C-alpha positions as CSV (number, residue, x, y, z in Angstrom):
1,M,-101.5,42.5,29.7
2,R,-100.2,41.7,33.1
3,T,-98.0,38.7,33.6
4,K,-98.3,36.3,36.5
5,Q,-95.0,37.5,38.0
6,E,-96.1,41.2,37.7
7,T,-99.3,40.3,39.5
8,I,-97.5,38.5,42.3
9,T,-95.1,41.4,42.8
10,F,-98.0,43.9,42.8
11,L,-100.1,41.9,45.3
12,N,-97.2,41.2,47.7
13,G,-96.5,45.0,47.6
14,L,-99.9,45.6,49.2
15,V,-98.7,44.0,52.4
16,N,-97.8,46.3,55.3
17,N,-99.8,49.2,53.9
18,R,-103.0,50.9,55.0
19,F,-106.1,51.2,52.8
20,S,-109.8,51.9,52.9
21,I,-112.2,49.7,50.9
22,D,-112.4,52.4,48.3
23,S,-108.7,52.9,48.0
24,I,-108.0,49.1,47.7
25,N,-110.7,48.9,45.0
26,K,-109.0,51.8,43.2
27,K,-105.5,50.3,43.5
28,L,-106.6,46.9,42.2
29,S,-108.7,48.4,39.4
30,T,-105.8,50.6,38.3
31,F,-103.4,47.7,38.2
32,F,-105.7,45.3,36.4
33,G,-107.2,47.9,34.1
34,V,-110.8,47.0,34.9
35,S,-113.2,47.7,37.7
36,I,-112.4,45.5,40.7
37,V,-114.7,45.5,43.8
38,V,-113.5,43.4,46.7
39,Y,-116.0,41.3,48.7
40,N,-115.7,41.8,52.4
41,A,-116.1,38.3,53.8
42,S,-115.8,39.6,57.4
43,Q,-118.4,42.3,57.1
44,G,-120.4,41.3,60.2
45,R,-117.4,41.7,62.5
46,I,-116.4,45.0,61.2
47,D,-119.8,46.7,61.3
48,N,-121.2,45.5,64.6
49,G,-118.5,43.4,66.3
50,E,-120.5,40.2,66.0
51,D,-119.0,37.0,64.6
52,G,-121.3,36.9,61.5
53,D,-119.2,34.4,59.6
54,E,-117.0,31.3,60.1
55,L,-113.7,33.0,59.2
56,S,-111.1,33.5,61.9
57,D,-109.5,36.4,60.0
58,Y,-110.6,39.6,58.5
59,N,-110.7,38.9,54.8
60,L,-111.4,40.7,51.5
61,M,-111.8,38.6,48.3
62,F,-111.5,39.4,44.6
63,A,-111.1,37.8,41.3
64,F,-109.7,38.9,37.9
65,E,-110.0,37.2,34.6
66,S,-108.6,38.0,31.2
67,E,-107.6,35.9,28.2
68,D,-104.1,35.3,29.6
69,L,-104.6,35.5,33.4
70,F,-107.0,34.4,36.0
71,V,-106.3,35.2,39.6
72,D,-108.5,34.5,42.7
73,G,-107.2,36.6,45.6
74,D,-107.6,37.0,49.3
75,I,-106.5,40.1,51.2
76,Y,-106.1,39.6,55.0
77,F,-106.1,42.7,57.2
78,L,-106.5,44.1,60.6
79,P,-109.1,46.8,61.1
80,M,-107.6,50.1,62.5
81,R,-108.8,51.5,65.8
82,R,-109.2,54.9,64.2
83,V,-109.5,56.1,60.6
84,G,-106.2,57.3,59.3
85,F,-105.5,60.8,58.0
86,D,-106.0,59.5,54.5
87,G,-109.2,57.6,55.2
88,A,-107.5,54.2,55.7
89,T,-109.5,51.8,57.9
90,M,-107.4,48.6,57.5
91,Y,-103.8,47.4,57.6
92,I,-102.9,44.7,55.1
93,T,-101.2,41.7,56.8
94,E,-101.1,39.0,54.2
95,I,-102.1,38.2,50.6
96,G,-103.2,34.9,49.2
97,Y,-103.7,34.2,45.5
98,E,-104.3,31.3,43.2
99,F,-103.8,31.3,39.4
100,Q,-105.6,29.1,37.0
């Protein structure tokens, strides 16, 4: 079981790193021990450059729930101009989370 403090430390450790959607899903899934798939709330802007949503930031969302822990998370990022050597497409700038 992950504690609230372990989760906060892990999530804050994502900031200032580069990921792809697949690699961030894998990183979250490994930490939480279950399959986590982020929801890309800014999909319209990344795919075709249009403002397809009301958000001012590029944002991924996820949730995790267990008997002892529920976390609702937001991962804010900047899209990279070119795909990185490791397949990274985004640079994580900030993490938001809420525990219940």
